[in-house]
N, C-alpha and C positions, 0 to 999 in steps of 0.2 A: 504494500500500500504506500509506504513512504517512498519507495523507489519510483512508482508511477507519478507521484506528486512532484518529486524533484525533476523527473524527466520532462513533465509538462512545464514546470517553472523554467527549466533550461531552454526549452523550445521557445517559450514566450519571451525570455530575455534575449535570445538570438534574434527573434523577429523585431523586438524593440530596437536593438542595436542596428539592424539593417535599416529600419525606418529612420532612425536618427541620422545615419550616414547619408541616406538619400536626401533628407531634408537639409543637411549641412551642404551637400553638393548643390542643391537648388539655390540656397542662400548665397553661396559663393558665386554661382553663375549670375545671379541677379546683381550682386555687388560689382562684378566685372562689367556687366552691361551698363550699370549706373555710372561707373567711372568712365567708360567709353563715351557715354552721352555727355558727361560733364566736360570732356576734352574737346568735343566737337564745337566748332564755332556756331554761335547763335546770332540771329538777327533781331535787333530791337528797332521797332518803328516808333519814333518819337511823336511825329505830327504829320498828318496828311492834309494838304490843302488842294482843293479843286478850284480851278479858275474857269468860269464860264464867261468869256468876254470880260475878264477882270472883275467878276463878281465873286466875292469870297463868302462861302457858306460857313457860318459859325454855329448856327442852330437850325434844326429842321422842325419847322412848324407849318401848319397849313391844313388844308382839307385832304380828305382821302379821295384819290382819283380812282373812280370805279369805271372808267372807260369812255367818258365823254371828252375826248381830246382829238385834235386833228390827225394824230397818227394812228387812231384806233383801227382804221380799216386799211392801213398801209398806203394812204394817199400822200403822206408827206413823211420826211425823215427828220431827225433831230437837228441835222445841219441847217435845215430851212428855217429854224426858229432862232437863229442867231440875232441878237439885238444889233441893229445897225448903229454906226457911230453918230448918225444924225439924230435929231430930236424925235422922240417917239410921239406919234400922233394918235390920240384916242378918238375913234370915230364917234360922231354925234349920232344919236338915234334918229332914224327917219320914220315916217309914217309906216313904211313897209316893215321895218324892223320892229316897231311897236306892235303892229298887227300880228306878226309872227310870234313875238314874245308873249303877247296876251294869250294867243291860242295854245301855245305849247305849255305855258304855266298852268292854264286851265286844264289841259289834258293831264298834266302831271298830278294836279290836285284831285281830279275826278277819278283817274284810272291808275294812279301810281300804286295804291294799296292793292288793287286787284291784280296788277301785273306781278307784284312781289308775291302775293298769295298763290298765283298760278305757277310761278317759277319755284316757289317753295314746294308745291305739290309735285311738280315735275321732277325736281331733284331730291325729293324726300328730305327736305330741310324744314326747320322751324326757327324763326327768329322772334325775339321779343319785340313788343311794340316800339320801344325806344330805339332799337337798332333799325327797324323799318323806317322810322321817322328820320333817323340820321342819314340813311341812304337817300331818301327823297330830298332832304335838305341839301345834301352834297350835289346831287344831280341838278337841283334848281340853281345852285351857285354857278354851275358850269354852262347853263343854257345860253347865256348871252354870248359867250365866246364861240359856241357852236353856231349860233345864228350868224355872227360876223363871218365865220369861216365859210358857211354855205353861201352867204351873199357875195363874198369875194370869189368863190368858186364859180358861181353862176353869173358873174359879171358885176362890175361896180355900178352899173346903171340901176338906179333906185326907182325906176318908173313903176307905177302900180300895174302889176301883172298877176292876175289871179292864179293862172296856171303855175307860174314860177313860185308864188307864195304857197300854194297847196303842195307843190313838190318839196319845198324846203321843210314845211311842216311835217310831211310824210317822212322825210329823211330824219328829222329830229325825233319823231315818235319811234322810228326804227332804232335810232341810236339809244334812246332811253331803254327800250326793251332789251336790246343787245347788251347794254352795259349792266343792267340788273341781272340778266341771265349769266353773263360772264362772271360777275361778282359772286353770285350764289354758287356757281359751278366750282369756283376756286376757293371758296370760303372754307377755312379749316373748321373742323367739327367743334373746337373749343368755343368759337364765337357764336354758337347757336344755343337756343333754349330747348334742349332735348332731354 
């Protein structure tokens, strides 16, 4: 009986000794890797400055861009948006601009919630009401720029032209739906109320 007990104890001690040796080897290997990594040169990036025509960005603030911008459909590239050295001219609203603006804002107020609800159903997403409101407000802030974009694209002539006005309104409605769809399609799951 004692003989079996000492035999088991000896086997157990040999197993422990082998285990300790393998652990010591693993620790030595990790120490060597650590020393090698310490010896390798490393790069420290102190400060990065981006210059967009001499514009220095120190803080990032603003609105969430969810798709209503001139490059949305590949019609322009970022190079076309360089600020010229001359004075920037802010276009004055015309009757055509005001008419389109009123129609599109009205459409957004009346149909925006329905569009979001439809897209939520399509993509099996659920947003809380404040997030829906945030999306609609962000789109509303971008509408004027899109109207100017389409007016420039369809000619600077601001004559009253119902067909052109209806086409631009249709483009803007399409842009609104496309931007909401794109936003919901790429929205991470954490941003949702599920």
